[in-house]
C-alpha positions as a Markdown table, in Angstrom:
| # | Residue | x | y | z |
|---|---|---|---|---|
| 1 | Unk | 112.5 | 73.4 | 109.3 |
| 2 | Unk | 112.5 | 77.4 | 107.8 |
| 3 | Unk | 110.0 | 79.3 | 110.0 |
| 4 | Unk | 107.7 | 81.4 | 107.3 |
| 5 | Unk | 105.5 | 84.0 | 108.8 |
| 6 | Unk | 102.8 | 84.2 | 105.6 |
| 7 | Unk | 101.6 | 87.5 | 104.5 |
| 8 | Unk | 98.6 | 86.9 | 106.1 |
| 9 | Unk | 99.4 | 86.0 | 108.9 |
| 10 | Unk | 100.1 | 88.7 | 111.9 |
| 11 | Unk | 103.1 | 89.8 | 113.6 |
| 12 | Unk | 102.3 | 91.1 | 117.0 |
| 13 | Unk | 104.2 | 94.1 | 118.1 |
| 14 | Unk | 104.2 | 93.7 | 121.9 |
| 15 | Unk | 107.7 | 95.6 | 122.5 |
| 16 | Unk | 109.3 | 98.7 | 121.5 |
| 17 | Unk | 112.8 | 100.0 | 121.2 |
| 18 | Unk | 112.3 | 103.8 | 120.8 |
| 19 | Unk | 114.9 | 106.2 | 120.2 |
| 20 | Unk | 114.6 | 109.9 | 121.7 |
| 21 | Unk | 117.3 | 112.6 | 120.7 |
| 22 | Unk | 117.7 | 116.1 | 120.9 |
| 23 | Unk | 119.6 | 118.8 | 122.3 |
| 24 | Unk | 120.2 | 119.3 | 126.1 |
| 25 | Unk | 117.9 | 120.9 | 128.0 |
| 26 | Unk | 114.5 | 120.2 | 126.2 |
| 27 | Unk | 113.3 | 117.5 | 128.8 |
| 28 | Unk | 114.2 | 114.3 | 127.0 |
| 29 | Unk | 114.1 | 112.7 | 130.4 |
| 30 | Unk | 111.5 | 114.0 | 131.8 |
| 31 | Unk | 109.7 | 112.5 | 128.7 |
| 32 | Unk | 111.2 | 109.5 | 129.6 |
| 33 | Unk | 109.4 | 109.1 | 132.4 |
| 34 | Unk | 106.4 | 109.4 | 131.1 |
| 35 | Unk | 106.7 | 106.2 | 129.5 |
| 36 | Unk | 104.6 | 103.2 | 131.0 |
| 37 | Unk | 105.8 | 102.3 | 134.3 |
| 38 | Unk | 109.4 | 103.5 | 133.8 |
| 39 | Unk | 112.7 | 102.9 | 135.5 |
| 40 | Unk | 115.4 | 105.2 | 134.4 |
| 41 | Unk | 119.1 | 103.7 | 134.2 |
| 42 | Unk | 121.0 | 107.1 | 134.9 |
| 43 | Unk | 124.3 | 106.8 | 133.1 |
| 44 | Unk | 124.2 | 110.6 | 132.8 |
| 45 | Unk | 123.9 | 110.7 | 136.5 |
| 46 | Unk | 121.1 | 113.9 | 135.8 |
| 47 | Unk | 117.8 | 111.9 | 136.7 |
| 48 | Unk | 117.4 | 114.5 | 139.7 |
| 49 | Unk | 116.6 | 117.5 | 137.0 |
| 50 | Unk | 113.8 | 115.7 | 135.4 |
| 51 | Unk | 110.5 | 117.1 | 136.8 |
| 52 | Unk | 108.4 | 114.1 | 136.9 |
| 53 | Unk | 111.4 | 112.0 | 138.2 |
| 54 | Unk | 110.3 | 108.5 | 139.1 |
| 55 | Unk | 112.6 | 105.4 | 140.0 |
| 56 | Unk | 115.6 | 105.1 | 138.8 |
| 57 | Unk | 119.3 | 103.3 | 138.6 |
| 58 | Unk | 122.2 | 105.3 | 139.2 |
| 59 | Unk | 124.9 | 103.5 | 137.0 |
| 60 | Unk | 128.5 | 103.7 | 138.0 |
| 61 | Unk | 129.9 | 100.9 | 135.7 |
| 62 | Unk | 128.8 | 98.9 | 133.1 |
| 63 | Unk | 128.6 | 95.6 | 135.7 |
| 64 | Unk | 125.6 | 97.5 | 137.7 |
| 65 | Unk | 123.2 | 96.6 | 134.6 |
| 66 | Unk | 125.0 | 94.1 | 132.7 |
| 67 | Unk | 123.3 | 91.3 | 134.1 |
| 68 | Unk | 119.6 | 92.7 | 134.9 |
| 69 | Unk | 116.9 | 90.0 | 135.1 |
| 70 | Unk | 113.2 | 89.9 | 135.0 |
| 71 | Unk | 113.0 | 89.6 | 138.6 |
| 72 | Unk | 114.8 | 93.0 | 138.9 |
| 73 | Unk | 112.3 | 94.7 | 136.4 |
| 74 | Unk | 109.1 | 93.1 | 137.4 |
| 75 | Unk | 107.3 | 96.1 | 138.7 |
| 76 | Unk | 108.2 | 98.2 | 135.7 |
| 77 | Unk | 106.9 | 98.1 | 132.1 |
| 78 | Unk | 109.5 | 100.4 | 130.3 |
| 79 | Unk | 113.5 | 101.0 | 130.6 |
| 80 | Unk | 114.9 | 104.3 | 130.0 |
| 81 | Unk | 118.6 | 104.1 | 129.5 |
| 82 | Unk | 119.8 | 107.8 | 129.7 |
| 83 | Unk | 121.8 | 108.3 | 127.7 |
| 84 | Unk | 123.0 | 105.9 | 124.9 |
| 85 | Unk | 126.1 | 107.3 | 124.7 |
| 86 | Unk | 127.1 | 107.3 | 128.0 |
| 87 | Unk | 126.0 | 103.8 | 128.2 |
| 88 | Unk | 128.2 | 102.6 | 125.3 |
| 89 | Unk | 131.2 | 104.8 | 127.2 |
| 90 | Unk | 130.7 | 102.6 | 130.0 |
| 91 | Unk | 130.6 | 99.4 | 128.1 |
| 92 | Unk | 133.7 | 100.6 | 126.4 |
| 93 | Unk | 135.2 | 100.7 | 129.4 |
| 94 | Unk | 134.7 | 97.6 | 130.8 |
| 95 | Unk | 135.2 | 96.0 | 127.2 |
| 96 | Unk | 138.8 | 97.3 | 127.5 |
| 97 | Unk | 139.2 | 95.9 | 131.1 |
| 98 | Unk | 138.4 | 92.6 | 130.4 |
| 99 | Unk | 140.3 | 92.3 | 127.3 |
| 100 | Unk | 143.0 | 95.2 | 127.1 |
| 101 | Unk | 144.0 | 94.3 | 123.2 |
| 102 | Unk | 140.8 | 95.4 | 122.5 |
| 103 | Unk | 141.7 | 99.0 | 123.2 |
| 104 | Unk | 144.6 | 101.2 | 122.6 |
| 105 | Unk | 145.2 | 104.8 | 124.3 |
| 106 | Unk | 141.6 | 104.3 | 125.9 |
| 107 | Unk | 139.8 | 103.9 | 122.4 |
| 108 | Unk | 138.3 | 100.4 | 121.1 |
| 109 | Unk | 140.4 | 98.6 | 118.2 |
| 110 | Unk | 138.4 | 97.4 | 115.2 |
| 111 | Unk | 137.7 | 94.3 | 117.0 |
| 112 | Unk | 136.5 | 96.4 | 120.1 |
| 113 | Unk | 134.0 | 98.2 | 118.1 |
| 114 | Unk | 132.7 | 94.7 | 117.1 |
| 115 | Unk | 132.5 | 93.5 | 120.5 |
| 116 | Unk | 130.9 | 96.5 | 121.6 |
| 117 | Unk | 128.1 | 96.5 | 118.9 |
| 118 | Unk | 127.4 | 92.7 | 119.6 |
| 119 | Unk | 127.2 | 93.1 | 123.3 |
| 120 | Unk | 124.9 | 96.0 | 123.1 |
| 121 | Unk | 122.6 | 94.9 | 121.1 |
| 122 | Unk | 122.5 | 91.4 | 122.6 |
| 123 | Unk | 121.9 | 93.5 | 125.5 |
| 124 | Unk | 119.0 | 95.7 | 124.4 |
| 125 | Unk | 117.6 | 92.2 | 123.1 |
| 126 | Unk | 117.6 | 90.9 | 126.4 |
| 127 | Unk | 115.3 | 93.4 | 127.7 |
| 128 | Unk | 112.9 | 93.3 | 125.0 |
| 129 | Unk | 112.9 | 89.4 | 125.7 |
| 130 | Unk | 111.8 | 89.7 | 129.1 |
| 131 | Unk | 108.8 | 92.0 | 127.9 |
| 132 | Unk | 110.0 | 95.7 | 128.7 |
| 133 | Unk | 109.7 | 98.6 | 126.2 |
| 134 | Unk | 113.4 | 100.0 | 125.9 |
| 135 | Unk | 113.5 | 104.0 | 125.4 |
| 136 | Unk | 116.9 | 105.1 | 124.8 |
| 137 | Unk | 117.9 | 108.8 | 125.4 |
| 138 | Unk | 120.5 | 110.5 | 123.2 |
| 139 | Unk | 122.3 | 114.0 | 122.9 |
| 140 | Unk | 122.1 | 115.1 | 119.3 |
| 141 | Unk | 125.2 | 116.4 | 117.6 |
| 142 | Unk | 125.0 | 119.0 | 114.8 |
| 143 | Unk | 127.4 | 118.7 | 111.7 |
| 144 | Unk | 127.3 | 120.9 | 108.9 |
| 145 | Unk | 126.3 | 120.5 | 105.2 |
| 146 | Unk | 126.7 | 123.5 | 103.0 |
| 147 | Unk | 124.1 | 126.2 | 104.4 |
| 148 | Unk | 122.7 | 123.2 | 106.4 |
| 149 | Unk | 122.7 | 122.0 | 109.7 |
| 150 | Unk | 122.6 | 118.3 | 110.4 |
| 151 | Unk | 121.3 | 116.8 | 113.3 |
| 152 | Unk | 122.9 | 113.1 | 114.3 |
| 153 | Unk | 122.9 | 111.2 | 117.6 |
| 154 | Unk | 126.0 | 112.1 | 119.7 |
| 155 | Unk | 127.1 | 108.6 | 120.1 |
| 156 | Unk | 130.5 | 107.1 | 119.3 |
| 157 | Unk | 131.5 | 105.2 | 116.3 |
| 158 | Unk | 130.0 | 102.8 | 114.6 |
| 159 | Unk | 127.4 | 102.4 | 117.4 |
| 160 | Unk | 125.3 | 105.2 | 116.1 |
| 161 | Unk | 124.6 | 102.9 | 113.4 |
| 162 | Unk | 124.0 | 99.6 | 115.4 |
| 163 | Unk | 121.2 | 101.8 | 117.5 |
| 164 | Unk | 119.5 | 103.2 | 114.4 |
| 165 | Unk | 119.3 | 99.5 | 113.5 |
| 166 | Unk | 117.9 | 98.2 | 116.7 |
| 167 | Unk | 115.4 | 100.9 | 117.1 |
| 168 | Unk | 111.7 | 100.2 | 115.9 |
| 169 | Unk | 110.9 | 104.2 | 116.2 |
| 170 | Unk | 113.2 | 107.0 | 116.4 |
| 171 | Unk | 112.1 | 110.6 | 117.3 |
| 172 | Unk | 113.8 | 113.9 | 117.6 |
| 173 | Unk | 112.7 | 116.6 | 120.0 |
| 174 | Unk | 113.3 | 120.2 | 119.0 |
| 175 | Unk | 111.7 | 123.8 | 119.6 |
| 176 | Unk | 109.3 | 125.0 | 116.8 |
| 177 | Unk | 107.8 | 128.3 | 117.7 |
| 178 | Unk | 108.2 | 128.0 | 121.4 |
| 179 | Unk | 106.8 | 124.7 | 121.1 |
| 180 | Unk | 108.8 | 121.3 | 122.0 |
| 181 | Unk | 107.4 | 119.1 | 119.3 |
| 182 | Unk | 108.3 | 115.3 | 118.7 |
| 183 | Unk | 108.6 | 113.9 | 115.3 |
| 184 | Unk | 109.3 | 110.5 | 113.9 |
| 185 | Unk | 109.9 | 111.2 | 110.3 |
| 186 | Unk | 113.4 | 111.1 | 109.1 |
| 187 | Unk | 114.5 | 114.4 | 106.7 |
| 188 | Unk | 117.4 | 115.4 | 104.8 |
| 189 | Unk | 118.8 | 117.1 | 108.0 |
| 190 | Unk | 117.9 | 114.7 | 110.6 |
| 191 | Unk | 117.9 | 110.8 | 111.4 |
| 192 | Unk | 113.9 | 109.4 | 112.0 |
| 193 | Unk | 111.9 | 106.2 | 112.1 |
| 194 | Unk | 108.1 | 106.3 | 111.8 |
| 195 | Unk | 106.7 | 102.9 | 111.3 |
| 196 | Unk | 103.3 | 103.8 | 112.5 |
| 197 | Unk | 103.0 | 107.1 | 110.3 |
| 198 | Unk | 102.7 | 109.5 | 113.3 |
| 199 | Unk | 102.5 | 112.8 | 112.8 |
| 200 | Unk | 104.6 | 115.3 | 114.6 |
| 201 | Unk | 103.4 | 115.6 | 117.9 |
| 202 | Unk | 103.5 | 118.6 | 120.3 |
| 203 | Unk | 104.4 | 118.0 | 123.6 |
| 204 | Unk | 102.0 | 119.3 | 126.3 |
| 205 | Unk | 103.0 | 120.1 | 130.0 |
| 206 | Unk | 104.1 | 116.7 | 131.4 |
| 207 | Unk | 102.4 | 118.0 | 135.1 |
| 208 | Unk | 99.0 | 117.4 | 133.2 |
| 209 | Unk | 99.8 | 114.6 | 131.0 |
| 210 | Unk | 102.2 | 112.8 | 133.1 |
| 211 | Unk | 101.7 | 109.5 | 130.5 |
| 212 | Unk | 102.2 | 111.4 | 127.1 |
| 213 | Unk | 104.8 | 108.9 | 126.0 |
| 214 | Unk | 103.2 | 105.8 | 127.0 |
| 215 | Unk | 100.2 | 107.0 | 124.7 |
| 216 | Unk | 102.5 | 107.8 | 122.3 |
| 217 | Unk | 103.8 | 104.1 | 122.1 |
| 218 | Unk | 100.7 | 102.6 | 122.7 |
| 219 | Unk | 99.5 | 104.4 | 119.2 |
| 220 | Unk | 103.0 | 103.4 | 117.7 |
| 221 | Unk | 101.8 | 99.7 | 118.6 |
| 222 | Unk | 98.1 | 99.8 | 117.6 |
| 223 | Unk | 99.1 | 101.1 | 114.1 |
| 224 | Unk | 101.7 | 98.5 | 113.6 |
| 225 | Unk | 99.2 | 95.9 | 114.4 |
| 226 | Unk | 96.3 | 97.3 | 112.4 |
| 227 | Unk | 98.3 | 96.6 | 109.4 |
| 228 | Unk | 98.8 | 93.3 | 110.1 |
| 229 | Unk | 94.6 | 93.1 | 110.6 |
| 230 | Unk | 94.6 | 95.1 | 107.3 |
| 231 | Unk | 97.0 | 92.8 | 105.6 |
| 232 | Unk | 94.2 | 89.8 | 107.0 |
| 233 | Unk | 91.4 | 91.4 | 105.9 |
| 234 | Unk | 93.0 | 91.8 | 102.1 |
| 235 | Unk | 94.3 | 88.4 | 102.1 |
| 236 | Unk | 90.5 | 87.3 | 103.0 |
| 237 | Unk | 88.9 | 89.6 | 100.5 |
| 238 | Unk | 91.3 | 88.3 | 97.3 |
| 239 | Unk | 90.0 | 84.7 | 98.6 |
| 240 | Unk | 86.6 | 85.4 | 98.3 |
| 241 | Unk | 87.1 | 86.9 | 94.9 |
| 242 | Unk | 89.3 | 84.3 | 93.8 |
| 243 | Unk | 86.4 | 81.5 | 94.8 |
| 244 | Unk | 84.0 | 83.8 | 93.0 |
| 245 | Unk | 86.4 | 83.4 | 89.5 |
| 246 | Unk | 86.9 | 79.7 | 90.1 |
| 247 | Unk | 83.1 | 79.2 | 89.7 |
| 248 | Unk | 82.8 | 81.5 | 86.7 |
| 249 | Unk | 82.4 | 80.0 | 83.3 |
| 250 | Unk | 80.0 | 82.5 | 81.5 |
| 251 | Unk | 80.3 | 85.7 | 79.5 |
| 252 | Unk | 77.6 | 86.7 | 82.3 |
| 253 | Unk | 79.5 | 85.6 | 85.4 |
| 254 | Unk | 82.8 | 87.5 | 84.0 |
| 255 | Unk | 81.3 | 90.7 | 83.0 |
| 256 | Unk | 79.3 | 90.6 | 86.3 |
| 257 | Unk | 82.7 | 90.3 | 88.2 |
| 258 | Unk | 84.1 | 92.9 | 86.2 |
| 259 | Unk | 81.2 | 95.4 | 87.2 |
| 260 | Unk | 82.0 | 94.4 | 90.9 |
| 261 | Unk | 85.4 | 95.0 | 90.6 |
| 262 | Unk | 85.0 | 98.4 | 90.0 |
| 263 | Unk | 84.3 | 99.4 | 93.5 |
| 264 | Unk | 86.9 | 97.3 | 95.3 |
| 265 | Unk | 89.6 | 98.2 | 97.5 |
| 266 | Unk | 92.3 | 100.0 | 95.3 |
| 267 | Unk | 94.9 | 97.8 | 97.4 |
| 268 | Unk | 93.5 | 94.7 | 96.1 |
| 269 | Unk | 91.9 | 95.7 | 92.8 |
| 270 | Unk | 95.1 | 95.3 | 90.6 |
| 271 | Unk | 95.2 | 91.6 | 91.7 |
| 272 | Unk | 91.7 | 90.8 | 91.0 |
| 273 | Unk | 91.6 | 92.2 | 88.0 |
| 274 | Unk | 94.5 | 90.1 | 86.9 |
| 275 | Unk | 93.0 | 87.1 | 88.3 |
| 276 | Unk | 89.7 | 87.7 | 86.6 |
| 277 | Unk | 91.4 | 88.3 | 83.2 |
| 278 | Unk | 93.3 | 85.1 | 83.2 |
| 279 | Unk | 90.8 | 83.1 | 83.9 |
| 280 | Unk | 88.1 | 84.6 | 81.3 |
| 281 | Unk | 91.1 | 84.3 | 78.8 |
| 282 | Unk | 91.9 | 80.8 | 79.6 |
| 283 | Unk | 88.0 | 80.1 | 79.1 |
| 284 | Unk | 88.4 | 81.6 | 75.3 |
| 285 | Unk | 86.8 | 85.1 | 75.8 |
| 286 | Unk | 88.6 | 88.5 | 75.0 |
| 287 | Unk | 88.5 | 91.8 | 76.7 |
| 288 | Unk | 86.6 | 94.7 | 74.2 |
| 289 | Unk | 85.6 | 98.1 | 75.5 |
| 290 | Unk | 85.3 | 97.4 | 78.8 |
| 291 | Unk | 83.9 | 93.9 | 79.1 |
| 292 | Unk | 84.6 | 90.3 | 77.8 |
| 293 | Unk | 83.0 | 88.6 | 74.8 |
| 294 | Unk | 83.2 | 85.6 | 72.7 |
| 295 | Unk | 85.9 | 85.5 | 70.0 |
| 296 | Unk | 84.8 | 86.4 | 66.8 |
């Protein structure tokens, strides 16, 4: 039987897949280590450069991480993949090794790319299922479009689109007037995904703010979960109004409802006023100059 989640029912957001991307040297790994109880999967062999280095796993092949278990990650709340591009390179090598027909001259065939997408997305889901936030770190590449520089993820082929689709939030790290800034909003020249409507964040000194990414992820989850609470509140208010409307049967009742509806939340105003109008006209009343009256 089809499981339908009603608009009024909350969808609790407990884990996120976040993408952080930007030019080399901006401190993406350092920022990743400021997530909640992180472990970093070091595909790029660059964990030693982070100023706040925590636990990490040096990755030499996809087999090192292919079968991560809940027991492996029991002491951690976040998995940082550094970088997503190199992770996909390792997975590509593994796919061709297992099935040479999936590759040609070291690159994947069309069928091979299909396998790459499916395996990577499945792997990400497995990390979320065991209750971990996933932070995918990626370098950015620049393309020219007229006079504009377009920033994109430096990730091979069609996998770029799969990473974008898998991400719940995507932030670009850049320098503005000497200050590192993290922005989740997409622009004409850069990718972004901003489900919590987070304003651009000036990244402080990690030494004095060692949990900054943990705070950011918590804020995004809180905003997403607040949206579901707001939806519940809206549905409850609408239900209260519908009950009042159903009980109304006189001009006085309907005109009192009209007066009261002028001050309600604009998010439900149109629904409520529409319900009042339908009920009043069904009773044979007409709306004239801001109030209901008996038909002439």
